[in-house]
A tleap script that builds the chain and sets N, CA, C and O, in Angstrom:
source leaprc.protein.ff14SB
mol = sequence {
  NMET SER TYR THR LEU PRO THR ASP SER GLU
  LEU GLU ILE LEU GLN VAL LEU TRP ALA ASN
  GLY LEU CYS THR VAL ARG PHE VAL ASN ASP
  LYS ILE ASN GLU HIE ARG GLU VAL GLY TYR
  THR SER THR LEU LYS THR MET GLN LEU MET
  MET ASP LYS ASN MET LEU ASP ARG VAL ILE
  GLU GLU ARG THR HIE TYR TYR LYS ALA ALA
  LEU ALA GLU GLU THR THR GLN LYS SER LEU
  LEU ASP GLU PHE VAL ALA SER THR PHE ARG
  GLY SER ALA SER SER LEU VAL LEU ARG MET
  LEU GLY ASP GLY ASP THR ASN LEU ASP GLU
  ILE GLN LYS ILE LYS ALA ILE ILE SER GLU
  PHE GLU ASN GLN ASN GLN ASN CLEU
}
set mol.1.N position { -20.472 -46.372 -9.647 }
set mol.1.CA position { -20.158 -44.974 -9.912 }
set mol.1.C position { -19.705 -44.836 -11.364 }
set mol.1.O position { -18.810 -45.557 -11.803 }
set mol.2.N position { -20.300 -43.939 -12.092 }
set mol.2.CA position { -19.887 -43.716 -13.470 }
set mol.2.C position { -18.633 -42.844 -13.487 }
set mol.2.O position { -18.422 -42.005 -12.612 }
set mol.3.N position { -17.823 -43.068 -14.494 }
set mol.3.CA position { -16.557 -42.356 -14.601 }
set mol.3.C position { -16.720 -41.211 -15.588 }
set mol.3.O position { -17.116 -41.421 -16.735 }
set mol.4.N position { -16.415 -40.006 -15.140 }
set mol.4.CA position { -16.481 -38.822 -15.988 }
set mol.4.C position { -15.065 -38.434 -16.389 }
set mol.4.O position { -14.193 -38.284 -15.533 }
set mol.5.N position { -14.838 -38.272 -17.676 }
set mol.5.CA position { -13.520 -37.852 -18.135 }
set mol.5.C position { -13.274 -36.407 -17.725 }
set mol.5.O position { -14.173 -35.572 -17.828 }
set mol.6.N position { -12.066 -36.105 -17.262 }
set mol.6.CA position { -11.775 -34.721 -16.876 }
set mol.6.C position { -11.682 -33.807 -18.094 }
set mol.6.O position { -11.260 -34.218 -19.174 }
set mol.7.N position { -12.086 -32.559 -17.888 }
set mol.7.CA position { -11.893 -31.539 -18.915 }
set mol.7.C position { -10.404 -31.195 -18.976 }
set mol.7.O position { -9.621 -31.680 -18.160 }
set mol.8.N position { -10.018 -30.367 -19.933 }
set mol.8.CA position { -8.616 -29.962 -20.038 }
set mol.8.C position { -8.142 -29.254 -18.768 }
set mol.8.O position { -7.041 -29.522 -18.288 }
set mol.9.N position { -8.953 -28.366 -18.228 }
set mol.9.CA position { -8.591 -27.644 -16.998 }
set mol.9.C position { -8.499 -28.589 -15.809 }
set mol.9.O position { -7.599 -28.464 -14.979 }
set mol.10.N position { -9.421 -29.524 -15.729 }
set mol.10.CA position { -9.387 -30.504 -14.643 }
set mol.10.C position { -8.161 -31.399 -14.754 }
set mol.10.O position { -7.523 -31.719 -13.751 }
set mol.11.N position { -7.837 -31.798 -15.970 }
set mol.11.CA position { -6.661 -32.639 -16.181 }
set mol.11.C position { -5.383 -31.902 -15.783 }
set mol.11.O position { -4.470 -32.495 -15.209 }
set mol.12.N position { -5.327 -30.632 -16.086 }
set mol.12.CA position { -4.174 -29.816 -15.710 }
set mol.12.C position { -3.992 -29.812 -14.185 }
set mol.12.O position { -2.868 -29.919 -13.694 }
set mol.13.N position { -5.072 -29.691 -13.457 }
set mol.13.CA position { -5.036 -29.725 -11.993 }
set mol.13.C position { -4.633 -31.110 -11.508 }
set mol.13.O position { -3.801 -31.237 -10.610 }
set mol.14.N position { -5.218 -32.147 -12.098 }
set mol.14.CA position { -4.865 -33.508 -11.710 }
set mol.14.C position { -3.382 -33.775 -11.919 }
set mol.14.O position { -2.750 -34.426 -11.088 }
set mol.15.N position { -2.822 -33.286 -13.013 }
set mol.15.CA position { -1.405 -33.515 -13.283 }
set mol.15.C position { -0.522 -32.879 -12.208 }
set mol.15.O position { 0.492 -33.456 -11.817 }
set mol.16.N position { -0.901 -31.703 -11.737 }
set mol.16.CA position { -0.151 -31.065 -10.644 }
set mol.16.C position { -0.244 -31.926 -9.391 }
set mol.16.O position { 0.756 -32.145 -8.707 }
set mol.17.N position { -1.443 -32.413 -9.092 }
set mol.17.CA position { -1.638 -33.217 -7.889 }
set mol.17.C position { -0.946 -34.573 -7.985 }
set mol.17.O position { -0.376 -35.042 -7.000 }
set mol.18.N position { -0.986 -35.207 -9.149 }
set mol.18.CA position { -0.279 -36.484 -9.319 }
set mol.18.C position { 1.222 -36.315 -9.111 }
set mol.18.O position { 1.879 -37.180 -8.531 }
set mol.19.N position { 1.743 -35.220 -9.580 }
set mol.19.CA position { 3.185 -34.986 -9.489 }
set mol.19.C position { 3.630 -34.560 -8.087 }
set mol.19.O position { 4.777 -34.795 -7.706 }
set mol.20.N position { 2.729 -33.935 -7.315 }
set mol.20.CA position { 3.131 -33.315 -6.053 }
set mol.20.C position { 2.421 -33.825 -4.807 }
set mol.20.O position { 2.785 -33.431 -3.699 }
set mol.21.N position { 1.429 -34.682 -4.950 }
set mol.21.CA position { 0.704 -35.174 -3.781 }
set mol.21.C position { -0.227 -34.119 -3.214 }
set mol.21.O position { -0.834 -33.351 -3.961 }
set mol.22.N position { -0.342 -34.079 -1.887 }
set mol.22.CA position { -1.220 -33.101 -1.229 }
set mol.22.C position { -0.774 -31.681 -1.540 }
set mol.22.O position { 0.399 -31.345 -1.375 }
set mol.23.N position { -1.707 -30.847 -1.990 }
set mol.23.CA position { -1.379 -29.467 -2.378 }
set mol.23.C position { -2.506 -28.528 -1.967 }
set mol.23.O position { -3.669 -28.924 -1.896 }
set mol.24.N position { -2.146 -27.301 -1.702 }
set mol.24.CA position { -3.137 -26.252 -1.504 }
set mol.24.C position { -3.573 -25.730 -2.863 }
set mol.24.O position { -2.911 -25.970 -3.873 }
set mol.25.N position { -4.687 -25.017 -2.882 }
set mol.25.CA position { -5.140 -24.382 -4.120 }
set mol.25.C position { -4.083 -23.401 -4.611 }
set mol.25.O position { -3.819 -23.322 -5.811 }
set mol.26.N position { -3.479 -22.656 -3.698 }
set mol.26.CA position { -2.445 -21.677 -4.066 }
set mol.26.C position { -1.278 -22.373 -4.794 }
set mol.26.O position { -0.798 -21.878 -5.813 }
set mol.27.N position { -0.833 -23.505 -4.272 }
set mol.27.CA position { 0.270 -24.231 -4.908 }
set mol.27.C position { -0.123 -24.682 -6.317 }
set mol.27.O position { 0.633 -24.501 -7.271 }
set mol.28.N position { -1.310 -25.268 -6.431 }
set mol.28.CA position { -1.788 -25.730 -7.740 }
set mol.28.C position { -1.863 -24.550 -8.708 }
set mol.28.O position { -1.408 -24.645 -9.848 }
set mol.29.N position { -2.433 -23.452 -8.253 }
set mol.29.CA position { -2.567 -22.268 -9.100 }
set mol.29.C position { -1.192 -21.742 -9.526 }
set mol.29.O position { -0.999 -21.385 -10.688 }
set mol.30.N position { -0.244 -21.693 -8.599 }
set mol.30.CA position { 1.110 -21.225 -8.934 }
set mol.30.C position { 1.758 -22.123 -9.983 }
set mol.30.O position { 2.415 -21.633 -10.902 }
set mol.31.N position { 1.574 -23.432 -9.850 }
set mol.31.CA position { 2.150 -24.371 -10.828 }
set mol.31.C position { 1.528 -24.162 -12.213 }
set mol.31.O position { 2.241 -24.160 -13.216 }
set mol.32.N position { 0.230 -23.991 -12.271 }
set mol.32.CA position { -0.450 -23.768 -13.551 }
set mol.32.C position { 0.040 -22.457 -14.167 }
set mol.32.O position { 0.243 -22.369 -15.378 }
set mol.33.N position { 0.226 -21.448 -13.329 }
set mol.33.CA position { 0.678 -20.143 -13.820 }
set mol.33.C position { 2.106 -20.154 -14.350 }
set mol.33.O position { 2.533 -19.183 -14.975 }
set mol.34.N position { 2.843 -21.216 -14.119 }
set mol.34.CA position { 4.164 -21.359 -14.727 }
set mol.34.C position { 4.042 -21.556 -16.245 }
set mol.34.O position { 4.992 -21.303 -16.986 }
set mol.35.N position { 2.864 -22.009 -16.701 }
set mol.35.CA position { 2.651 -22.321 -18.120 }
set mol.35.C position { 1.646 -21.402 -18.797 }
set mol.35.O position { 1.772 -21.087 -19.981 }
set mol.36.N position { 0.656 -20.980 -18.037 }
set mol.36.CA position { -0.364 -20.079 -18.580 }
set mol.36.C position { -0.984 -19.332 -17.414 }
set mol.36.O position { -0.961 -19.801 -16.277 }
set mol.37.N position { -1.533 -18.175 -17.704 }
set mol.37.CA position { -2.098 -17.351 -16.639 }
set mol.37.C position { -3.530 -17.757 -16.347 }
set mol.37.O position { -4.373 -17.800 -17.243 }
set mol.38.N position { -3.794 -18.052 -15.095 }
set mol.38.CA position { -5.149 -18.371 -14.646 }
set mol.38.C position { -5.312 -17.796 -13.239 }
set mol.38.O position { -4.396 -17.859 -12.419 }
set mol.39.N position { -6.479 -17.241 -12.979 }
set mol.39.CA position { -6.748 -16.621 -11.678 }
set mol.39.C position { -6.947 -17.645 -10.577 }
set mol.39.O position { -7.409 -18.761 -10.816 }
set mol.40.N position { -6.590 -17.245 -9.374 }
set mol.40.CA position { -6.742 -18.108 -8.203 }
set mol.40.C position { -8.191 -18.561 -8.038 }
set mol.40.O position { -8.445 -19.737 -7.779 }
set mol.41.N position { -9.138 -17.644 -8.185 }
set mol.41.CA position { -10.536 -18.010 -7.978 }
set mol.41.C position { -11.030 -19.005 -9.038 }
set mol.41.O position { -11.904 -19.826 -8.759 }
set mol.42.N position { -10.474 -18.930 -10.239 }
set mol.42.CA position { -10.838 -19.914 -11.276 }
set mol.42.C position { -10.342 -21.300 -10.891 }
set mol.42.O position { -11.054 -22.291 -11.052 }
set mol.43.N position { -9.115 -21.362 -10.381 }
set mol.43.CA position { -8.563 -22.646 -9.944 }
set mol.43.C position { -9.370 -23.184 -8.767 }
set mol.43.O position { -9.707 -24.368 -8.730 }
set mol.44.N position { -9.677 -22.321 -7.813 }
set mol.44.CA position { -10.468 -22.724 -6.643 }
set mol.44.C position { -11.824 -23.266 -7.075 }
set mol.44.O position { -12.233 -24.332 -6.615 }
set mol.45.N position { -12.524 -22.559 -7.942 }
set mol.45.CA position { -13.847 -22.986 -8.391 }
set mol.45.C position { -13.781 -24.330 -9.117 }
set mol.45.O position { -14.617 -25.207 -8.896 }
set mol.46.N position { -12.782 -24.478 -9.980 }
set mol.46.CA position { -12.625 -25.743 -10.705 }
set mol.46.C position { -12.371 -26.888 -9.733 }
set mol.46.O position { -12.928 -27.975 -9.889 }
set mol.47.N position { -11.529 -26.646 -8.732 }
set mol.47.CA position { -11.234 -27.693 -7.755 }
set mol.47.C position { -12.461 -28.018 -6.903 }
set mol.47.O position { -12.654 -29.174 -6.529 }
set mol.48.N position { -13.284 -27.031 -6.593 }
set mol.48.CA position { -14.518 -27.290 -5.861 }
set mol.48.C position { -15.476 -28.154 -6.689 }
set mol.48.O position { -16.103 -29.077 -6.171 }
set mol.49.N position { -15.575 -27.839 -7.976 }
set mol.49.CA position { -16.409 -28.655 -8.870 }
set mol.49.C position { -15.856 -30.076 -8.980 }
set mol.49.O position { -16.617 -31.041 -9.051 }
set mol.50.N position { -14.541 -30.194 -8.993 }
set mol.50.CA position { -13.914 -31.517 -9.056 }
set mol.50.C position { -14.200 -32.316 -7.781 }
set mol.50.O position { -14.340 -33.538 -7.833 }
set mol.51.N position { -14.287 -31.634 -6.645 }
set mol.51.CA position { -14.675 -32.301 -5.396 }
set mol.51.C position { -16.095 -32.855 -5.530 }
set mol.51.O position { -16.371 -33.982 -5.120 }
set mol.52.N position { -16.981 -32.058 -6.103 }
set mol.52.CA position { -18.367 -32.489 -6.299 }
set mol.52.C position { -18.458 -33.700 -7.222 }
set mol.52.O position { -19.365 -34.521 -7.083 }
set mol.53.N position { -17.519 -33.815 -8.166 }
set mol.53.CA position { -17.484 -34.933 -9.117 }
set mol.53.C position { -16.674 -36.116 -8.582 }
set mol.53.O position { -16.469 -37.098 -9.296 }
set mol.54.N position { -16.215 -36.028 -7.340 }
set mol.54.CA position { -15.393 -37.080 -6.720 }
set mol.54.C position { -14.067 -37.301 -7.430 }
set mol.54.O position { -13.530 -38.409 -7.416 }
set mol.55.N position { -13.539 -36.257 -8.048 }
set mol.55.CA position { -12.227 -36.339 -8.690 }
set mol.55.C position { -11.103 -35.993 -7.718 }
set mol.55.O position { -9.952 -36.378 -7.926 }
set mol.56.N position { -11.448 -35.259 -6.647 }
set mol.56.CA position { -10.469 -34.839 -5.655 }
set mol.56.C position { -10.929 -35.224 -4.267 }
set mol.56.O position { -12.123 -35.343 -3.993 }
set mol.57.N position { -9.944 -35.419 -3.391 }
set mol.57.CA position { -10.181 -35.580 -1.963 }
set mol.57.C position { -9.557 -34.385 -1.263 }
set mol.57.O position { -8.606 -33.784 -1.763 }
set mol.58.N position { -10.109 -34.040 -0.083 }
set mol.58.CA position { -9.600 -32.887 0.651 }
set mol.58.C position { -9.245 -33.301 2.074 }
set mol.58.O position { -9.958 -34.076 2.712 }
set mol.59.N position { -8.126 -32.766 2.553 }
set mol.59.CA position { -7.686 -32.957 3.931 }
set mol.59.C position { -7.567 -31.562 4.539 }
set mol.59.O position { -6.971 -30.668 3.938 }
set mol.60.N position { -8.140 -31.376 5.741 }
set mol.60.CA position { -8.063 -30.078 6.401 }
set mol.60.C position { -7.173 -30.214 7.635 }
set mol.60.O position { -7.447 -31.009 8.534 }
set mol.61.N position { -6.098 -29.417 7.658 }
set mol.61.CA position { -5.173 -29.402 8.787 }
set mol.61.C position { -5.018 -27.965 9.258 }
set mol.61.O position { -4.523 -27.112 8.521 }
set mol.62.N position { -5.441 -27.700 10.488 }
set mol.62.CA position { -5.335 -26.357 11.070 }
set mol.62.C position { -5.843 -25.277 10.119 }
set mol.62.O position { -5.149 -24.297 9.848 }
set mol.63.N position { -7.041 -25.466 9.625 }
set mol.63.CA position { -7.746 -24.522 8.743 }
set mol.63.C position { -7.143 -24.411 7.337 }
set mol.63.O position { -7.625 -23.622 6.525 }
set mol.64.N position { -6.113 -25.178 7.043 }
set mol.64.CA position { -5.552 -25.190 5.686 }
set mol.64.C position { -6.123 -26.389 4.939 }
set mol.64.O position { -6.101 -27.516 5.435 }
set mol.65.N position { -6.634 -26.129 3.741 }
set mol.65.CA position { -7.224 -27.186 2.928 }
set mol.65.C position { -6.173 -27.701 1.949 }
set mol.65.O position { -5.583 -26.936 1.185 }
set mol.66.N position { -5.953 -29.009 1.988 }
set mol.66.CA position { -5.041 -29.673 1.061 }
set mol.66.C position { -5.868 -30.613 0.189 }
set mol.66.O position { -6.804 -31.261 0.657 }
set mol.67.N position { -5.504 -30.669 -1.066 }
set mol.67.CA position { -6.235 -31.514 -2.013 }
set mol.67.C position { -5.307 -32.566 -2.587 }
set mol.67.O position { -4.099 -32.362 -2.713 }
set mol.68.N position { -5.908 -33.703 -2.935 }
set mol.68.CA position { -5.174 -34.753 -3.639 }
set mol.68.C position { -6.109 -35.371 -4.671 }
set mol.68.O position { -7.332 -35.311 -4.545 }
set mol.69.N position { -5.508 -35.960 -5.681 }
set mol.69.CA position { -6.298 -36.593 -6.731 }
set mol.69.C position { -7.000 -37.830 -6.187 }
set mol.69.O position { -6.382 -38.656 -5.515 }
set mol.70.N position { -8.268 -37.955 -6.472 }
set mol.70.CA position { -9.023 -39.153 -6.113 }
set mol.70.C position { -9.034 -40.142 -7.276 }
set mol.70.O position { -9.427 -41.298 -7.115 }
set mol.71.N position { -8.603 -39.681 -8.441 }
set mol.71.CA position { -8.532 -40.532 -9.624 }
set mol.71.C position { -7.098 -41.005 -9.819 }
set mol.71.O position { -6.156 -40.224 -9.682 }
set mol.72.N position { -6.937 -42.275 -10.137 }
set mol.72.CA position { -5.610 -42.814 -10.412 }
set mol.72.C position { -5.117 -42.285 -11.759 }
set mol.72.O position { -5.876 -42.207 -12.725 }
set mol.73.N position { -3.853 -41.931 -11.806 }
set mol.73.CA position { -3.283 -41.375 -13.030 }
set mol.73.C position { -3.378 -42.368 -14.188 }
set mol.73.O position { -3.777 -41.995 -15.291 }
set mol.74.N position { -3.017 -43.617 -13.946 }
set mol.74.CA position { -3.016 -44.622 -15.019 }
set mol.74.C position { -4.425 -44.877 -15.549 }
set mol.74.O position { -4.625 -45.004 -16.757 }
set mol.75.N position { -5.400 -44.952 -14.641 }
set mol.75.CA position { -6.789 -45.180 -15.043 }
set mol.75.C position { -7.304 -44.018 -15.878 }
set mol.75.O position { -7.993 -44.214 -16.879 }
set mol.76.N position { -6.965 -42.811 -15.457 }
set mol.76.CA position { -7.405 -41.615 -16.187 }
set mol.76.C position { -6.764 -41.561 -17.562 }
set mol.76.O position { -7.437 -41.278 -18.553 }
set mol.77.N position { -5.461 -41.831 -17.627 }
set mol.77.CA position { -4.771 -41.843 -18.918 }
set mol.77.C position { -5.397 -42.867 -19.860 }
set mol.77.O position { -5.630 -42.582 -21.034 }
set mol.78.N position { -5.670 -44.070 -19.332 }
set mol.78.CA position { -6.262 -45.114 -20.172 }
set mol.78.C position { -7.635 -44.693 -20.680 }
set mol.78.O position { -7.948 -44.881 -21.856 }
set mol.79.N position { -8.455 -44.125 -19.798 }
set mol.79.CA position { -9.796 -43.696 -20.209 }
set mol.79.C position { -9.738 -42.600 -21.267 }
set mol.79.O position { -10.484 -42.631 -22.246 }
set mol.80.N position { -8.843 -41.627 -21.062 }
set mol.80.CA position { -8.697 -40.545 -22.047 }
set mol.80.C position { -8.175 -41.081 -23.378 }
set mol.80.O position { -8.649 -40.685 -24.443 }
set mol.81.N position { -7.208 -41.973 -23.312 }
set mol.81.CA position { -6.657 -42.543 -24.546 }
set mol.81.C position { -7.694 -43.396 -25.271 }
set mol.81.O position { -7.821 -43.321 -26.493 }
set mol.82.N position { -8.437 -44.207 -24.513 }
set mol.82.CA position { -9.488 -45.027 -25.130 }
set mol.82.C position { -10.509 -44.148 -25.850 }
set mol.82.O position { -10.922 -44.455 -26.968 }
set mol.83.N position { -10.912 -43.055 -25.202 }
set mol.83.CA position { -11.880 -42.140 -25.801 }
set mol.83.C position { -11.291 -41.487 -27.059 }
set mol.83.O position { -11.971 -41.364 -28.077 }
set mol.84.N position { -10.023 -41.070 -26.977 }
set mol.84.CA position { -9.361 -40.433 -28.110 }
set mol.84.C position { -9.249 -41.395 -29.294 }
set mol.84.O position { -9.543 -41.019 -30.429 }
set mol.85.N position { -8.829 -42.626 -29.035 }
set mol.85.CA position { -8.692 -43.619 -30.111 }
set mol.85.C position { -10.055 -43.927 -30.716 }
set mol.85.O position { -10.184 -44.045 -31.935 }
set mol.86.N position { -11.060 -44.057 -29.878 }
set mol.86.CA position { -12.405 -44.353 -30.381 }
set mol.86.C position { -12.941 -43.232 -31.252 }
set mol.86.O position { -13.518 -43.484 -32.310 }
set mol.87.N position { -12.750 -41.985 -30.808 }
set mol.87.CA position { -13.347 -40.864 -31.540 }
set mol.87.C position { -12.507 -40.394 -32.717 }
set mol.87.O position { -13.051 -39.880 -33.695 }
set mol.88.N position { -11.198 -40.558 -32.643 }
set mol.88.CA position { -10.320 -40.019 -33.681 }
set mol.88.C position { -9.859 -41.074 -34.688 }
set mol.88.O position { -9.679 -40.775 -35.869 }
set mol.89.N position { -9.668 -42.310 -34.216 }
set mol.89.CA position { -9.128 -43.364 -35.075 }
set mol.89.C position { -10.098 -44.538 -35.226 }
set mol.89.O position { -9.696 -45.656 -35.549 }
set mol.90.N position { -11.384 -44.262 -34.985 }
set mol.90.CA position { -12.442 -45.279 -35.113 }
set mol.90.C position { -12.111 -46.545 -34.326 }
set mol.90.O position { -12.448 -47.654 -34.742 }
set mol.91.N position { -11.447 -46.365 -33.180 }
set mol.91.CA position { -11.135 -47.488 -32.304 }
set mol.91.C position { -9.895 -48.273 -32.676 }
set mol.91.O position { -9.603 -49.286 -32.041 }
set mol.92.N position { -9.162 -47.842 -33.679 }
set mol.92.CA position { -7.996 -48.591 -34.150 }
set mol.92.C position { -6.705 -48.088 -33.509 }
set mol.92.O position { -6.205 -47.017 -33.855 }
set mol.93.N position { -6.170 -48.877 -32.567 }
set mol.93.CA position { -4.905 -48.524 -31.924 }
set mol.93.C position { -3.768 -48.545 -32.941 }
set mol.93.O position { -2.842 -47.739 -32.853 }
set mol.94.N position { -3.833 -49.463 -33.903 }
set mol.94.CA position { -2.763 -49.535 -34.904 }
set mol.94.C position { -2.738 -48.269 -35.764 }
set mol.94.O position { -1.662 -47.807 -36.145 }
set mol.95.N position { -3.897 -47.708 -36.072 }
set mol.95.CA position { -3.930 -46.452 -36.829 }
set mol.95.C position { -3.281 -45.321 -36.045 }
set mol.95.O position { -2.584 -44.484 -36.618 }
set mol.96.N position { -3.506 -45.296 -34.745 }
set mol.96.CA position { -2.862 -44.301 -33.890 }
set mol.96.C position { -1.345 -44.452 -33.931 }
set mol.96.O position { -0.622 -43.476 -34.129 }
set mol.97.N position { -0.870 -45.676 -33.744 }
set mol.97.CA position { 0.584 -45.925 -33.735 }
set mol.97.C position { 1.191 -45.601 -35.092 }
set mol.97.O position { 2.253 -44.982 -35.161 }
set mol.98.N position { 0.536 -46.007 -36.163 }
set mol.98.CA position { 1.056 -45.718 -37.502 }
set mol.98.C position { 1.117 -44.216 -37.763 }
set mol.98.O position { 2.060 -43.734 -38.392 }
set mol.99.N position { 0.122 -43.476 -37.286 }
set mol.99.CA position { 0.119 -42.018 -37.441 }
set mol.99.C position { 1.286 -41.410 -36.660 }
set mol.99.O position { 1.987 -40.532 -37.162 }
set mol.100.N position { 1.485 -41.877 -35.447 }
set mol.100.CA position { 2.571 -41.354 -34.611 }
set mol.100.C position { 3.935 -41.648 -35.237 }
set mol.100.O position { 4.794 -40.767 -35.292 }
set mol.101.N position { 4.134 -42.853 -35.698 }
set mol.101.CA position { 5.423 -43.221 -36.289 }
set mol.101.C position { 5.604 -42.598 -37.663 }
set mol.101.O position { 6.721 -42.250 -38.045 }
set mol.102.N position { 4.525 -42.456 -38.401 }
set mol.102.CA position { 4.593 -41.929 -39.753 }
set mol.102.C position { 4.930 -40.456 -39.828 }
set mol.102.O position { 5.343 -39.975 -40.883 }
set mol.103.N position { 4.763 -39.723 -38.730 }
set mol.103.CA position { 5.050 -38.291 -38.737 }
set mol.103.C position { 6.538 -37.992 -38.645 }
set mol.103.O position { 6.951 -36.842 -38.793 }
set mol.104.N position { 7.347 -39.018 -38.401 }
set mol.104.CA position { 8.798 -38.838 -38.398 }
set mol.104.C position { 9.376 -38.153 -37.177 }
set mol.104.O position { 10.561 -37.821 -37.163 }
set mol.105.N position { 8.567 -37.933 -36.152 }
set mol.105.CA position { 9.059 -37.274 -34.941 }
set mol.105.C position { 9.545 -38.269 -33.890 }
set mol.105.O position { 10.012 -37.861 -32.826 }
set mol.106.N position { 9.444 -39.560 -34.171 }
set mol.106.CA position { 9.843 -40.585 -33.223 }
set mol.106.C position { 11.332 -40.857 -33.359 }
set mol.106.O position { 11.819 -41.165 -34.447 }
set mol.107.N position { 12.064 -40.740 -32.234 }
set mol.107.CA position { 13.503 -40.980 -32.291 }
set mol.107.C position { 13.819 -42.460 -32.083 }
set mol.107.O position { 12.941 -43.246 -31.727 }
set mol.108.N position { 15.064 -42.829 -32.307 }
set mol.108.CA position { 15.483 -44.232 -32.253 }
set mol.108.C position { 15.262 -44.836 -30.867 }
set mol.108.O position { 14.879 -46.000 -30.753 }
set mol.109.N position { 15.501 -44.056 -29.820 }
set mol.109.CA position { 15.293 -44.549 -28.454 }
set mol.109.C position { 13.831 -44.904 -28.223 }
set mol.109.O position { 13.532 -45.933 -27.618 }
set mol.110.N position { 12.921 -44.066 -28.697 }
set mol.110.CA position { 11.492 -44.346 -28.546 }
set mol.110.C position { 11.092 -45.583 -29.346 }
set mol.110.O position { 10.278 -46.383 -28.885 }
set mol.111.N position { 11.657 -45.744 -30.536 }
set mol.111.CA position { 11.354 -46.918 -31.360 }
set mol.111.C position { 11.819 -48.192 -30.655 }
set mol.111.O position { 11.125 -49.208 -30.695 }
set mol.112.N position { 12.986 -48.145 -30.010 }
set mol.112.CA position { 13.484 -49.305 -29.269 }
set mol.112.C position { 12.549 -49.643 -28.105 }
set mol.112.O position { 12.288 -50.817 -27.843 }
set mol.113.N position { 12.052 -48.637 -27.417 }
set mol.113.CA position { 11.109 -48.858 -26.311 }
set mol.113.C position { 9.815 -49.482 -26.828 }
set mol.113.O position { 9.258 -50.382 -26.200 }
set mol.114.N position { 9.345 -49.001 -27.968 }
set mol.114.CA position { 8.123 -49.550 -28.568 }
set mol.114.C position { 8.332 -51.009 -28.945 }
set mol.114.O position { 7.465 -51.846 -28.696 }
set mol.115.N position { 9.479 -51.317 -29.544 }
set mol.115.CA position { 9.793 -52.709 -29.909 }
set mol.115.C position { 9.827 -53.602 -28.674 }
set mol.115.O position { 9.328 -54.727 -28.709 }
set mol.116.N position { 10.413 -53.109 -27.585 }
set mol.116.CA position { 10.478 -53.901 -26.354 }
set mol.116.C position { 9.082 -54.172 -25.803 }
set mol.116.O position { 8.805 -55.275 -25.329 }
set mol.117.N position { 8.205 -53.177 -25.861 }
set mol.117.CA position { 6.834 -53.353 -25.384 }
set mol.117.C position { 6.101 -54.375 -26.243 }
set mol.117.O position { 5.378 -55.222 -25.718 }
set mol.118.N position { 6.282 -54.302 -27.554 }
set mol.118.CA position { 5.641 -55.258 -28.463 }
set mol.118.C position { 6.157 -56.662 -28.196 }
set mol.118.O position { 5.379 -57.615 -28.156 }
set mol.119.N position { 7.460 -56.795 -28.015 }
set mol.119.CA position { 8.061 -58.099 -27.736 }
set mol.119.C position { 7.521 -58.683 -26.430 }
set mol.119.O position { 7.199 -59.869 -26.367 }
set mol.120.N position { 7.422 -57.866 -25.403 }
set mol.120.CA position { 6.883 -58.323 -24.120 }
set mol.120.C position { 5.430 -58.752 -24.275 }
set mol.120.O position { 5.015 -59.772 -23.724 }
set mol.121.N position { 4.663 -57.975 -25.023 }
set mol.121.CA position { 3.254 -58.299 -25.268 }
set mol.121.C position { 3.129 -59.638 -25.994 }
set mol.121.O position { 2.291 -60.464 -25.630 }
set mol.122.N position { 3.954 -59.856 -27.012 }
set mol.122.CA position { 3.931 -61.110 -27.763 }
set mol.122.C position { 4.298 -62.292 -26.867 }
set mol.122.O position { 3.678 -63.352 -26.950 }
set mol.123.N position { 5.308 -62.107 -26.009 }
set mol.123.CA position { 5.721 -63.177 -25.101 }
set mol.123.C position { 4.603 -63.526 -24.111 }
set mol.123.O position { 4.380 -64.702 -23.822 }
set mol.124.N position { 3.915 -62.535 -23.600 }
set mol.124.CA position { 2.831 -62.777 -22.651 }
set mol.124.C position { 1.682 -63.533 -23.317 }
set mol.124.O position { 1.071 -64.411 -22.709 }
set mol.125.N position { 1.395 -63.181 -24.573 }
set mol.125.CA position { 0.278 -63.821 -25.272 }
set mol.125.C position { 0.614 -65.217 -25.752 }
set mol.125.O position { -0.295 -66.019 -25.969 }
set mol.126.N position { 1.877 -65.533 -25.925 }
set mol.126.CA position { 2.275 -66.887 -26.312 }
set mol.126.C position { 2.077 -67.839 -25.156 }
set mol.126.O position { 1.869 -69.033 -25.371 }
set mol.127.N position { 2.137 -67.345 -23.946 }
set mol.127.CA position { 2.008 -68.192 -22.755 }
set mol.127.C position { 0.554 -68.422 -22.360 }
set mol.127.O position { 0.294 -69.115 -21.377 }
set mol.128.N position { -0.386 -67.868 -23.091 }
set mol.128.CA position { -1.810 -68.050 -22.753 }
set mol.128.C position { -2.365 -69.317 -23.304 }
set mol.128.O position { -3.544 -69.612 -23.106 }
savepdb mol mol.pdb
quit
């Protein structure tokens, strides 16, 4: 099965489902409307298309349709990030990190977390 990257609207729906588990279209639409206005029928149509793309699974209980993400959040994030790095930074993860750190918006706590991740990565690779 080939993997199709979600569009921005599809990703927005997936994020609601990842955060909340099984949801009705109404619930998903209400959550999206907390940030921007979108019609119920637009959300329904997008979710139906996502079903066709195998991005969502559906459970029917007493005539109520509940949806859940069929795509793993981590896998989707990795695929989107890989595509972004490839298209924007010519495949260079270090260029991405340098751009992020160079903008000055990174706080000390985030820098400490980044250092810990780098240290863990170095330790794992020394044991190979």
